[in-house]
KENU-340077 format. One record per residue: residue in three letters; x, y, z of N, C-alpha, C in turn. Coordinates in Angstrom, 3 decimals, decimal comma. Layout:
% residues N
rest  nx  ny  nz  cax  cay  caz  cx  cy  cz
ALA  X  Y  Z  X  Y  Z  X  Y  Z $
...
% end
This chain:
% residues 286
rest  nx  ny  nz  cax  cay  caz  cx  cy  cz
MET  15,242  -116,009  59,472  16,611  -115,575  59,758  16,778  -115,354  61,260 $
ALA  17,878  -115,844  61,829  18,119  -115,688  63,256  18,405  -114,224  63,586 $
GLN  17,938  -113,799  64,769  18,179  -112,441  65,237  19,640  -112,278  65,653 $
GLU  20,320  -111,271  65,132  21,683  -110,984  65,563  21,670  -110,629  67,042 $
ARG  22,678  -111,098  67,770  22,798  -110,777  69,186  24,181  -110,213  69,476 $
LEU  24,257  -109,422  70,516  25,501  -108,755  70,873  26,522  -109,733  71,424 $
SER  27,783  -109,485  71,109  28,884  -110,259  71,670  29,704  -109,418  72,634 $
ARG  29,296  -108,140  72,829  29,976  -107,233  73,750  28,953  -106,665  74,708 $
THR  29,405  -106,231  75,880  28,515  -105,586  76,841  28,069  -104,242  76,298 $
VAL  26,752  -104,021  76,275  26,194  -102,785  75,738  25,104  -102,263  76,668 $
ILE  25,167  -100,977  76,936  24,111  -100,266  77,653  23,620  -99,156  76,732 $
ASP  22,316  -99,064  76,573  21,704  -98,087  75,668  21,384  -96,814  76,449 $
ALA  22,058  -95,716  76,112  21,977  -94,487  76,904  20,872  -93,534  76,489 $
HIS  20,145  -93,836  75,405  19,089  -92,916  74,978  18,167  -93,641  74,005 $
SER  16,976  -93,986  74,476  15,974  -94,624  73,636  14,600  -94,224  74,176 $
HIS  13,553  -94,642  73,468  12,223  -94,095  73,777  11,202  -95,184  74,059 $
ILE  10,361  -94,895  75,048  9,302  -95,802  75,442  7,961  -95,085  75,321 $
GLY  6,919  -95,852  75,031  5,588  -95,265  74,880  5,130  -95,288  73,439 $
GLU  3,840  -95,335  73,272  3,262  -95,430  71,937  3,073  -94,049  71,326 $
LEU  3,317  -93,952  70,035  3,126  -92,704  69,306  2,082  -92,947  68,223 $
PRO  1,031  -92,123  68,153  -0,005  -92,359  67,150  0,469  -92,018  65,746 $
PRO  -0,093  -92,662  64,723  0,222  -92,265  63,340  -0,144  -90,799  63,120 $
PHE  0,573  -90,154  62,215  0,334  -88,729  61,966  0,633  -88,416  60,506 $
ALA  -0,094  -87,471  59,943  0,124  -87,057  58,547  1,246  -86,024  58,495 $
PHE  2,496  -86,492  58,671  3,659  -85,610  58,670  3,822  -84,924  57,312 $
TYR  4,334  -83,710  57,362  4,721  -82,985  56,141  3,604  -82,968  55,086 $
ASP  2,384  -82,786  55,569  1,228  -82,650  54,667  0,944  -83,911  53,854 $
LEU  1,326  -85,060  54,374  0,926  -86,306  53,724  -0,590  -86,435  53,741 $
GLU  -1,123  -87,127  52,780  -2,571  -87,258  52,696  -3,125  -88,182  53,768 $
GLU  -2,334  -89,180  54,191  -2,788  -90,144  55,181  -1,799  -90,190  56,351 $
PRO  -2,294  -90,456  57,554  -1,378  -90,642  58,692  -0,461  -91,840  58,463 $
VAL  0,789  -91,718  58,929  1,766  -92,798  58,799  2,464  -93,011  60,143 $
LYS  3,067  -94,185  60,286  3,880  -94,492  61,455  5,288  -94,799  60,946 $
PRO  6,134  -93,787  60,798  7,421  -93,990  60,144  8,362  -94,916  60,902 $
THR  8,221  -95,038  62,215  9,099  -95,927  62,974  8,711  -97,393  62,824 $
VAL  7,561  -97,678  62,265  7,004  -99,014  62,054  6,525  -99,622  63,367 $
TYR  7,328  -99,567  64,391  6,967  -100,128  65,696  7,353  -99,138  66,783 $
ASP  6,849  -99,366  67,976  7,322  -98,670  69,160  7,182  -99,615  70,342 $
PHE  7,460  -99,128  71,523  7,425  -99,944  72,734  6,411  -99,320  73,692 $
PRO  5,162  -99,764  73,624  4,109  -99,108  74,412  4,358  -99,092  75,910 $
GLY  4,978  -100,132  76,442  5,176  -100,191  77,884  6,416  -100,972  78,257 $
THR  6,555  -101,207  79,548  7,754  -101,838  80,090  8,003  -103,219  79,490 $
GLY  6,958  -104,041  79,400  7,117  -105,397  78,894  7,673  -105,433  77,488 $
GLU  7,123  -104,593  76,616  7,591  -104,558  75,232  9,032  -104,055  75,149 $
TYR  9,361  -103,085  75,996  10,719  -102,555  75,938  11,729  -103,582  76,441 $
VAL  11,437  -104,246  77,538  12,360  -105,252  78,072  12,515  -106,415  77,094 $
ALA  11,437  -106,807  76,426  11,539  -107,865  75,410  12,484  -107,443  74,285 $
HIS  12,435  -106,190  73,894  13,355  -105,643  72,888  14,802  -105,751  73,377 $
MET  15,068  -105,379  74,619  16,414  -105,502  75,182  16,887  -106,953  75,161 $
ASP  16,003  -107,854  75,550  16,378  -109,270  75,639  16,672  -109,873  74,266 $
ARG  15,925  -109,440  73,251  16,188  -109,942  71,895  17,590  -109,579  71,435 $
LEU  18,040  -108,406  71,830  19,344  -107,920  71,395  20,479  -108,362  72,303 $
GLY  20,175  -108,534  73,577  21,206  -108,810  74,557  21,721  -107,559  75,245 $
VAL  20,913  -106,474  75,261  21,297  -105,225  75,925  21,184  -105,396  77,439 $
GLU  22,219  -104,975  78,129  22,274  -105,187  79,574  21,355  -104,244  80,337 $
ARG  21,470  -102,960  80,065  20,675  -101,936  80,746  20,336  -100,836  79,746 $
ALA  19,425  -99,931  80,141  19,039  -98,870  79,213  18,436  -97,687  79,970 $
LEU  18,507  -96,543  79,312  17,827  -95,327  79,758  16,666  -95,070  78,807 $
VAL  15,456  -94,944  79,352  14,275  -94,729  78,521  13,718  -93,329  78,754 $
LEU  13,225  -92,738  77,659  12,638  -91,401  77,679  11,322  -91,441  76,922 $
PRO  10,417  -90,497  77,187  9,148  -90,491  76,460  9,335  -90,414  74,947 $
ASN  8,569  -91,212  74,242  8,560  -91,177  72,786  7,888  -89,879  72,332 $
TYR  8,386  -89,279  71,279  7,791  -88,031  70,783  8,039  -87,916  69,301 $
GLY  7,384  -86,956  68,672  7,572  -86,750  67,245  6,376  -86,121  66,568 $
VAL  5,185  -86,289  67,152  4,010  -85,637  66,582  3,864  -84,254  67,222 $
PRO  3,302  -83,284  66,504  3,197  -81,915  67,032  2,061  -81,757  68,044 $
ASP  2,171  -82,497  69,130  1,197  -82,448  70,218  1,994  -82,219  71,496 $
GLN  1,919  -81,007  72,050  2,744  -80,658  73,199  2,504  -81,582  74,386 $
GLY  1,283  -82,049  74,540  0,960  -82,848  75,715  1,379  -84,295  75,627 $
HIS  1,605  -84,801  74,406  1,826  -86,241  74,265  3,063  -86,750  75,006 $
PRO  4,254  -86,167  74,825  5,406  -86,701  75,564  5,257  -86,549  77,075 $
PHE  4,580  -85,482  77,514  4,323  -85,347  78,953  3,472  -86,508  79,456 $
SER  2,518  -86,948  78,644  1,631  -88,030  79,067  2,384  -89,343  79,234 $
LEU  3,557  -89,461  78,620  4,336  -90,691  78,708  5,324  -90,684  79,865 $
ASN  5,396  -89,581  80,626  6,233  -89,598  81,823  5,788  -90,706  82,783 $
SER  4,493  -90,971  82,826  3,994  -92,031  83,703  4,482  -93,402  83,250 $
VAL  4,644  -93,593  81,938  5,166  -94,854  81,414  6,626  -95,019  81,838 $
VAL  7,390  -93,938  81,767  8,786  -93,963  82,217  8,862  -94,298  83,699 $
LEU  8,032  -93,636  84,504  8,052  -93,878  85,948  7,690  -95,325  86,275 $
ASP  6,734  -95,878  85,540  6,372  -97,283  85,736  7,542  -98,190  85,387 $
ALA  8,219  -97,885  84,284  9,325  -98,729  83,835  10,460  -98,760  84,854 $
VAL  10,879  -97,585  85,313  12,025  -97,550  86,234  11,645  -98,053  87,618 $
GLY  10,360  -98,015  87,928  9,912  -98,505  89,222  9,726  -100,006  89,274 $
SER  9,715  -100,654  88,118  9,422  -102,084  88,086  10,558  -102,951  87,561 $
VAL  11,546  -102,351  86,884  12,648  -103,130  86,303  13,967  -102,456  86,665 $
ASP  14,822  -103,153  87,381  16,068  -102,547  87,845  17,066  -102,314  86,719 $
ARG  16,861  -102,932  85,571  17,755  -102,726  84,427  17,500  -101,394  83,732 $
LEU  16,449  -100,703  84,110  16,054  -99,469  83,435  16,212  -98,256  84,343 $
ARG  16,643  -97,160  83,738  16,599  -95,842  84,352  15,909  -94,925  83,355 $
GLY  15,414  -93,772  83,819  14,590  -92,969  82,935  14,819  -91,477  83,032 $
GLY  14,269  -90,795  82,032  14,293  -89,344  81,995  12,888  -88,803  81,815 $
LEU  12,610  -87,670  82,420  11,295  -87,040  82,369  11,265  -85,940  81,317 $
TRP  10,120  -85,820  80,658  9,937  -84,795  79,640  9,642  -83,450  80,281 $
VAL  10,331  -82,403  79,795  10,059  -81,025  80,217  10,041  -80,144  78,974 $
SER  9,665  -78,893  79,157  9,602  -77,941  78,042  9,978  -76,564  78,549 $
PHE  10,631  -75,786  77,694  10,946  -74,402  78,027  9,816  -73,445  77,630 $
LEU  8,767  -73,950  76,991  7,696  -73,082  76,512  6,764  -72,673  77,653 $
PRO  6,497  -71,373  77,804  5,596  -70,935  78,869  4,224  -71,598  78,827 $
GLN  3,727  -71,920  77,631  2,406  -72,559  77,536  2,395  -73,952  78,160 $
ASN  3,582  -74,532  78,356  3,681  -75,865  78,958  4,147  -75,806  80,413 $
LYS  4,061  -74,632  81,017  4,612  -74,435  82,360  4,058  -75,423  83,369 $
GLU  2,748  -75,584  83,432  2,170  -76,457  84,458  2,566  -77,904  84,247 $
MET  2,613  -78,356  82,993  3,035  -79,731  82,728  4,501  -79,927  83,098 $
THR  5,333  -78,915  82,834  6,742  -79,013  83,189  6,931  -79,042  84,694 $
LEU  6,229  -78,184  85,404  6,353  -78,176  86,864  5,881  -79,497  87,459 $
GLU  4,843  -80,100  86,869  4,393  -81,409  87,331  5,477  -82,459  87,096 $
SER  6,146  -82,397  85,947  7,261  -83,314  85,690  8,345  -83,158  86,746 $
LEU  8,682  -81,921  87,067  9,775  -81,663  88,007  9,444  -82,137  89,415 $
ARG  8,163  -82,275  89,734  7,790  -82,807  91,049  8,227  -84,259  91,206 $
ASN  8,460  -84,933  90,082  8,902  -86,325  90,118  10,414  -86,465  89,906 $
ALA  11,112  -85,342  89,889  12,542  -85,376  89,560  13,365  -86,151  90,581 $
GLY  12,874  -86,267  91,789  13,612  -86,986  92,821  13,217  -88,433  92,974 $
GLU  12,340  -88,925  92,102  11,900  -90,318  92,200  13,056  -91,271  91,903 $
GLU  13,071  -92,398  92,609  14,111  -93,391  92,393  14,065  -93,896  90,950 $
GLY  15,224  -93,954  90,325  15,304  -94,414  88,944  15,259  -93,308  87,921 $
ILE  14,902  -92,104  88,314  14,918  -90,967  87,395  16,297  -90,322  87,442 $
VAL  16,959  -90,279  86,287  18,336  -89,787  86,239  18,531  -88,675  85,211 $
ALA  17,455  -88,280  84,514  17,624  -87,321  83,419  16,359  -86,509  83,201 $
LEU  16,527  -85,392  82,510  15,439  -84,612  81,931  15,660  -84,597  80,430 $
LYS  14,572  -84,437  79,661  14,690  -84,397  78,203  13,767  -83,340  77,632 $
THR  14,278  -82,603  76,648  13,419  -81,688  75,912  13,921  -81,548  74,477 $
THR  13,068  -80,944  73,659  13,404  -80,664  72,264  12,889  -79,281  71,919 $
PHE  13,453  -78,718  70,863  12,952  -77,441  70,348  12,308  -77,628  68,985 $
LEU  12,080  -78,887  68,608  11,331  -79,166  67,379  9,872  -78,740  67,530 $
LEU  9,397  -78,677  68,758  8,006  -78,294  69,014  7,871  -76,810  69,365 $
GLY  8,952  -76,051  69,177  8,910  -74,615  69,445  9,917  -74,215  70,508 $
GLY  10,181  -72,918  70,604  11,130  -72,410  71,576  12,546  -72,426  71,044 $
THR  13,482  -72,066  71,904  14,885  -71,973  71,514  15,768  -72,249  72,723 $
PRO  16,952  -72,861  72,500  17,893  -73,033  73,601  18,738  -71,798  73,878 $
ASN  18,619  -70,786  73,054  19,494  -69,616  73,159  18,982  -68,657  74,232 $
PRO  19,705  -68,500  75,347  19,250  -67,610  76,424  19,019  -66,175  75,977 $
GLU  19,702  -65,766  74,915  19,551  -64,388  74,444  18,155  -64,120  73,899 $
ASP  17,415  -65,182  73,576  16,078  -65,032  72,998  14,953  -65,381  73,965 $
TRP  15,261  -65,607  75,242  14,230  -65,958  76,216  13,582  -64,711  76,800 $
ASP  12,267  -64,770  76,954  11,587  -63,727  77,716  11,582  -64,133  79,187 $
ASP  11,014  -63,285  80,043  11,053  -63,542  81,489  10,313  -64,820  81,857 $
ASP  9,196  -65,096  81,193  8,428  -66,302  81,499  9,223  -67,552  81,153 $
THR  9,906  -67,522  80,008  10,731  -68,658  79,619  11,886  -68,846  80,592 $
ALA  12,546  -67,751  80,943  13,691  -67,832  81,855  13,285  -68,425  83,195 $
GLU  12,078  -68,129  83,649  11,599  -68,682  84,922  11,488  -70,211  84,848 $
ILE  10,960  -70,717  83,730  10,819  -72,166  83,563  12,187  -72,826  83,416 $
VAL  13,056  -72,201  82,638  14,404  -72,739  82,455  15,117  -72,863  83,800 $
ASP  15,004  -71,821  84,618  15,645  -71,851  85,939  15,108  -73,004  86,782 $
ALA  13,794  -73,234  86,708  13,202  -74,339  87,467  13,759  -75,680  87,000 $
CYS  13,930  -75,842  85,690  14,467  -77,096  85,151  15,910  -77,309  85,574 $
PHE  16,734  -76,284  85,432  18,135  -76,446  85,792  18,320  -76,564  87,303 $
ASP  17,477  -75,907  88,071  17,532  -76,065  89,529  17,248  -77,518  89,912 $
ALA  16,235  -78,114  89,285  15,890  -79,508  89,578  17,018  -80,441  89,141 $
ALA  17,594  -80,175  87,977  18,696  -81,015  87,501  19,878  -80,946  88,447 $
GLU  20,179  -79,744  88,934  21,299  -79,592  89,865  20,994  -80,259  91,206 $
GLU  19,804  -80,054  91,720  19,436  -80,608  93,025  19,487  -82,129  93,035 $
HIS  19,014  -82,758  91,942  18,896  -84,220  91,915  19,980  -84,895  91,076 $
ASP  20,988  -84,120  90,650  22,096  -84,650  89,849  21,576  -85,353  88,599 $
LEU  20,690  -84,674  87,874  20,123  -85,220  86,648  20,925  -84,744  85,444 $
VAL  20,984  -85,585  84,428  21,628  -85,228  83,170  20,563  -84,648  82,247 $
PHE  20,816  -83,474  81,683  19,821  -82,781  80,860  20,069  -83,127  79,394 $
HIS  19,145  -83,906  78,798  19,251  -84,330  77,398  18,558  -83,311  76,492 $
PHE  19,273  -82,872  75,459  18,720  -81,949  74,475  18,849  -82,547  73,078 $
HIS  17,734  -82,572  72,342  17,778  -82,967  70,938  18,537  -81,914  70,136 $
THR  19,437  -82,367  69,253  20,088  -81,455  68,316  19,880  -81,957  66,894 $
SER  19,753  -81,036  65,967  19,665  -81,361  64,542  20,004  -80,100  63,765 $
PRO  20,547  -80,237  62,554  21,022  -79,060  61,827  19,886  -78,174  61,342 $
GLY  20,074  -76,872  61,467  19,073  -75,903  61,013  18,030  -75,636  62,076 $
GLY  17,403  -74,479  62,003  16,335  -74,129  62,915  16,818  -73,977  64,344 $
SER  15,878  -74,027  65,282  16,204  -73,802  66,686  17,115  -74,875  67,259 $
SER  17,058  -76,102  66,699  17,846  -77,202  67,258  19,280  -77,236  66,758 $
ASP  19,665  -76,288  65,898  21,030  -76,252  65,387  22,014  -76,049  66,529 $
ILE  23,160  -76,700  66,441  24,122  -76,674  67,536  24,593  -75,264  67,868 $
THR  24,608  -74,359  66,902  25,054  -72,994  67,193  24,171  -72,321  68,226 $
ASN  22,888  -72,700  68,282  21,980  -72,109  69,260  22,212  -72,641  70,666 $
PHE  22,935  -73,749  70,786  23,202  -74,320  72,110  24,461  -73,756  72,754 $
ILE  25,301  -73,097  71,977  26,582  -72,636  72,526  26,378  -71,709  73,728 $
PRO  25,504  -70,692  73,655  25,335  -69,831  74,827  24,736  -70,573  76,021 $
LEU  23,838  -71,544  75,768  23,240  -72,306  76,857  24,300  -73,127  77,578 $
ILE  25,138  -73,813  76,822  26,175  -74,640  77,436  27,158  -73,777  78,202 $
GLU  27,504  -72,631  77,648  28,491  -71,794  78,316  27,899  -71,045  79,509 $
ARG  26,569  -71,032  79,635  25,939  -70,468  80,829  25,723  -71,542  81,903 $
TYR  25,291  -72,734  81,507  24,882  -73,755  82,474  25,786  -74,985  82,521 $
GLY  26,692  -75,131  81,575  27,389  -76,394  81,401  28,452  -76,726  82,427 $
LYS  28,806  -75,805  83,301  29,695  -76,151  84,408  28,905  -76,446  85,677 $
ARG  27,628  -76,155  85,623  26,752  -76,362  86,775  25,976  -77,667  86,668 $
VAL  25,546  -78,016  85,454  24,686  -79,173  85,210  25,262  -79,980  84,045 $
LYS  25,125  -81,298  84,120  25,562  -82,173  83,029  24,601  -82,028  81,850 $
ILE  25,134  -81,683  80,684  24,328  -81,456  79,483  24,709  -82,493  78,430 $
TYR  23,698  -83,189  77,944  23,869  -84,298  76,996  23,276  -83,865  75,658 $
LEU  24,129  -83,735  74,638  23,712  -83,303  73,312  23,385  -84,530  72,471 $
VAL  22,116  -84,854  72,368  21,669  -86,031  71,631  21,934  -85,829  70,133 $
HIS  22,413  -86,847  69,464  22,669  -86,885  68,016  23,919  -86,120  67,583 $
PHE  24,721  -85,632  68,521  25,980  -84,983  68,182  25,841  -83,968  67,044 $
GLY  24,828  -83,138  67,137  24,603  -82,115  66,121  23,682  -82,557  65,006 $
GLY  23,490  -83,875  64,851  22,446  -84,417  63,990  22,704  -84,423  62,494 $
GLY  23,859  -84,018  62,023  24,098  -84,003  60,589  25,458  -83,413  60,262 $
VAL  25,768  -83,311  58,978  27,102  -82,907  58,525  27,541  -81,589  59,151 $
SER  26,722  -80,560  59,041  27,125  -79,253  59,575  27,302  -79,309  61,081 $
GLY  26,420  -80,050  61,754  26,530  -80,175  63,203  27,814  -80,861  63,624 $
HIS  28,185  -81,951  62,930  29,412  -82,664  63,281  30,634  -81,770  63,083 $
ILE  30,682  -81,084  61,942  31,862  -80,278  61,629  32,010  -79,138  62,626 $
ARG  30,899  -78,540  63,014  30,972  -77,470  64,007  31,313  -78,009  65,398 $
LEU  30,819  -79,213  65,708  30,843  -79,654  67,092  32,091  -80,433  67,498 $
VAL  32,713  -81,197  66,586  33,847  -82,016  67,020  34,906  -81,179  67,750 $
PRO  35,463  -80,121  67,154  36,468  -79,351  67,897  35,885  -78,639  69,118 $
LYS  34,676  -78,081  68,962  34,081  -77,316  70,053  33,791  -78,206  71,247 $
PHE  33,275  -79,396  71,006  32,929  -80,306  72,085  34,157  -80,655  72,921 $
LEU  35,240  -80,997  72,257  36,455  -81,362  72,987  37,090  -80,150  73,666 $
ASP  36,943  -78,971  73,075  37,374  -77,748  73,762  36,593  -77,563  75,050 $
TRP  35,274  -77,772  74,996  34,433  -77,641  76,193  34,889  -78,595  77,286 $
VAL  35,189  -79,830  76,911  35,645  -80,800  77,906  36,922  -80,294  78,575 $
GLU  37,865  -79,818  77,788  39,127  -79,307  78,334  38,891  -78,099  79,235 $
GLN  37,865  -77,317  78,941  37,578  -76,098  79,707  36,725  -76,360  80,948 $
GLY  36,369  -77,613  81,188  35,644  -77,944  82,406  34,136  -78,004  82,287 $
TYR  33,614  -77,929  81,062  32,170  -78,047  80,890  31,757  -79,513  80,991 $
ARG  30,602  -79,742  81,600  30,122  -81,108  81,867  29,225  -81,553  80,700 $
VAL  29,829  -81,721  79,551  29,088  -82,042  78,339  29,269  -83,515  77,966 $
TYR  28,192  -84,082  77,410  28,164  -85,475  76,977  27,428  -85,534  75,635 $
THR  27,610  -86,637  74,926  26,913  -86,782  73,652  26,794  -88,253  73,292 $
ASP  26,004  -88,536  72,258  26,011  -89,843  71,609  26,104  -89,609  70,106 $
THR  26,295  -90,692  69,360  26,515  -90,537  67,918  25,327  -91,009  67,093 $
THR  24,133  -91,091  67,700  22,949  -91,423  66,924  22,730  -90,377  65,836 $
TRP  22,238  -90,840  64,692  21,958  -90,017  63,525  23,220  -89,453  62,873 $
SER  24,392  -89,788  63,406  25,586  -89,179  62,833  25,818  -89,701  61,424 $
VAL  26,276  -88,818  60,562  26,471  -89,126  59,150  27,860  -89,700  58,953 $
GLY  27,955  -90,828  58,247  29,218  -91,417  57,826  30,422  -91,096  58,681 $
PHE  31,072  -89,994  58,377  32,335  -89,637  59,008  32,188  -89,197  60,453 $
GLY  30,966  -88,837  60,885  30,785  -88,152  62,166  31,361  -88,898  63,352 $
ALA  30,898  -90,146  63,569  31,389  -90,927  64,705  32,875  -91,219  64,559 $
ARG  33,299  -91,538  63,330  34,708  -91,853  63,078  35,617  -90,682  63,434 $
TRP  35,215  -89,482  63,022  36,044  -88,301  63,299  36,086  -87,996  64,791 $
LEU  34,920  -88,025  65,433  34,873  -87,727  66,863  35,760  -88,702  67,639 $
MET  35,623  -90,002  67,368  36,382  -90,994  68,115  37,877  -90,886  67,837 $
THR  38,235  -90,606  66,589  39,651  -90,445  66,243  40,247  -89,228  66,928 $
GLU  39,492  -88,121  66,964  39,981  -86,909  67,621  40,127  -87,102  69,127 $
ILE  39,234  -87,892  69,723  39,362  -88,191  71,155  40,691  -88,887  71,421 $
GLU  41,021  -89,873  70,602  42,300  -90,562  70,794  43,482  -89,639  70,499 $
ASN  43,377  -88,812  69,468  44,482  -87,925  69,109  44,744  -86,877  70,193 $
ARG  43,660  -86,317  70,739  43,817  -85,242  71,721  43,922  -85,751  73,152 $
GLY  43,522  -87,005  73,382  43,592  -87,567  74,725  42,599  -86,949  75,682 $
VAL  41,457  -86,496  75,163  40,432  -85,876  75,989  39,066  -86,274  75,443 $
GLY  38,074  -86,415  76,338  36,708  -86,691  75,918  36,349  -88,158  75,861 $
GLN  37,277  -89,038  76,225  36,983  -90,466  76,134  35,875  -90,899  77,093 $
ASP  35,614  -90,090  78,110  34,564  -90,409  79,085  33,265  -89,651  78,811 $
ARG  33,141  -88,996  77,649  31,990  -88,128  77,407  31,079  -88,582  76,278 $
VAL  31,367  -89,694  75,634  30,545  -90,199  74,535  29,912  -91,517  74,975 $
LEU  28,588  -91,637  74,789  27,865  -92,829  75,196  27,203  -93,475  73,987 $
PHE  27,098  -94,796  74,027  26,343  -95,486  72,990  24,852  -95,270  73,224 $
ALA  24,131  -95,004  72,145  22,670  -94,909  72,209  22,098  -95,411  70,899 $
SER  20,895  -95,940  70,972  20,237  -96,441  69,759  19,187  -95,477  69,229 $
ASP  18,620  -94,640  70,112  17,481  -93,784  69,770  16,315  -94,596  69,203 $
GLU  16,264  -95,887  69,516  15,119  -96,695  69,091  13,833  -96,113  69,705 $
PRO  12,713  -96,126  68,955  12,544  -96,685  67,617  12,793  -95,694  66,477 $
TRP  13,398  -94,541  66,759  13,605  -93,534  65,726  14,881  -93,755  64,925 $
SER  15,781  -94,563  65,428  16,921  -94,979  64,631  16,936  -96,500  64,623 $
ASP  18,065  -97,073  64,228  18,191  -98,523  64,101  19,336  -98,988  64,985 $
PHE  19,044  -99,885  65,920  20,036  -100,302  66,904  21,335  -100,768  66,256 $
TRP  21,229  -101,665  65,266  22,439  -102,288  64,726  23,298  -101,295  63,953 $
SER  22,684  -100,371  63,239  23,510  -99,383  62,533  24,238  -98,485  63,522 $
GLU  23,584  -98,134  64,624  24,236  -97,303  65,636  25,370  -98,077  66,318 $
TYR  25,143  -99,356  66,568  26,154  -100,202  67,214  27,382  -100,373  66,321 $
HIS  27,166  -100,679  65,060  28,299  -100,984  64,184  29,113  -99,743  63,831 $
LYS  28,532  -98,548  63,896  29,355  -97,367  63,631  30,357  -97,135  64,768 $
ILE  30,070  -97,668  65,965  31,039  -97,621  67,064  32,038  -98,764  66,936 $
VAL  31,524  -99,972  66,800  32,387  -101,156  66,764  33,310  -101,135  65,545 $
GLY  32,852  -100,572  64,447  33,648  -100,566  63,222  34,583  -99,386  63,078 $
ALA  34,604  -98,471  64,038  35,460  -97,287  63,923  36,935  -97,660  64,058 $
PRO  37,834  -96,910  63,393  39,270  -97,228  63,418  39,955  -96,699  64,673 $
VAL  39,458  -97,128  65,837  40,036  -96,729  67,126  40,179  -97,980  67,984 $
GLY  40,836  -97,832  69,125  41,118  -98,966  69,985  39,896  -99,492  70,717 $
ASP  39,997  -100,756  71,159  38,890  -101,387  71,873  38,607  -100,715  73,206 $
GLU  39,612  -100,125  73,829  39,379  -99,456  75,114  38,369  -98,327  74,966 $
LEU  38,522  -97,504  73,928  37,577  -96,416  73,706  36,204  -96,968  73,328 $
LYS  36,167  -97,987  72,490  34,884  -98,579  72,105  34,134  -99,090  73,329 $
ASP  34,842  -99,789  74,233  34,179  -100,319  75,418  33,707  -99,201  76,342 $
ARG  34,474  -98,116  76,413  34,022  -96,977  77,217  32,694  -96,453  76,667 $
ILE  32,614  -96,315  75,350  31,406  -95,786  74,735  30,241  -96,764  74,877 $
LEU  30,495  -98,045  74,691  29,423  -99,036  74,697  28,824  -99,270  76,074 $
HIS  29,611  -99,096  77,144  29,007  -99,328  78,460  29,679  -98,606  79,624 $
THR  31,020  -98,468  79,624  31,689  -97,940  80,812  31,293  -96,508  81,124 $
ASN  31,160  -95,667  80,109  30,811  -94,269  80,366  29,423  -94,139  80,982 $
PHE  28,493  -94,989  80,541  27,168  -94,993  81,161  27,283  -95,401  82,623 $
GLU  28,052  -96,445  82,897  28,206  -96,931  84,266  28,794  -95,856  85,171 $
GLU  29,723  -95,079  84,637  30,333  -94,008  85,442  29,387  -92,822  85,611 $
LEU  28,676  -92,477  84,553  27,795  -91,315  84,608  26,594  -91,555  85,514 $
TYR  26,004  -92,757  85,435  24,779  -93,044  86,175  24,983  -94,060  87,293 $
GLY  26,240  -94,349  87,627  26,517  -95,379  88,619  25,868  -95,137  89,963 $
HIS  25,684  -93,880  90,324  25,062  -93,567  91,609  23,614  -94,053  91,680 $
ALA  23,013  -94,316  90,492  21,593  -94,673  90,456  21,369  -96,178  90,593 $
TRP  22,463  -96,962  90,710  22,324  -98,403  90,896  22,894  -98,834  92,233 $
% end
């Protein structure tokens, strides 16, 4: 069967590079590799782009196994990618956990490298985005991360998913403390039904209030992308704040693409999401 190829200009705003070892998730008896494949290095990732017809992309360290050091170890893969291929820009892995302080500070030393345009972290490996729950050691690391993001005009990517520390409700105080100072990108738009329902009105309110918030619709459930895009057109705000992303290899490129292309909104908004918003957000880096 022939590989489907894009007929529209597409830039992938959030995907992952680097190899992830098999792991016995959720007490499975044997290690598994649920993504089936990954992109160990620059060559494999660029070949993936070429198969699809993707123009440019932002790459971040691959993660998912409960090993704090693993995504940090892939910062070098990101740096190699952005240093060797002009179609790529990258984000560095950081952590708010005090136990990862030295690895985070080492990441931040590379924050000014050419081609680095973002920072990325998750709370699936521990910690919380809620400033009300930070101790002094955590607050010190957080300040270092946001200082670096502000100094180098980096976009701060945060994983979101419903329930636990990554639930969107835990991000509200963080965004309202830092979101007018630094660009904050909420990956997965809340990550599920509860996240979408809570976030659609709140996200557009934040935009109207001057917060520098961005998102993508990866992992969004059925109605999620459709509702967000329809509300953007209805309210006339937020059309510049949603970016297309595949989250490959953790999601599926074509399903993420078609939920944008198939939405009941105008082509102008679709094109903004598929490439123009990325070009405006990261244009200074090209």
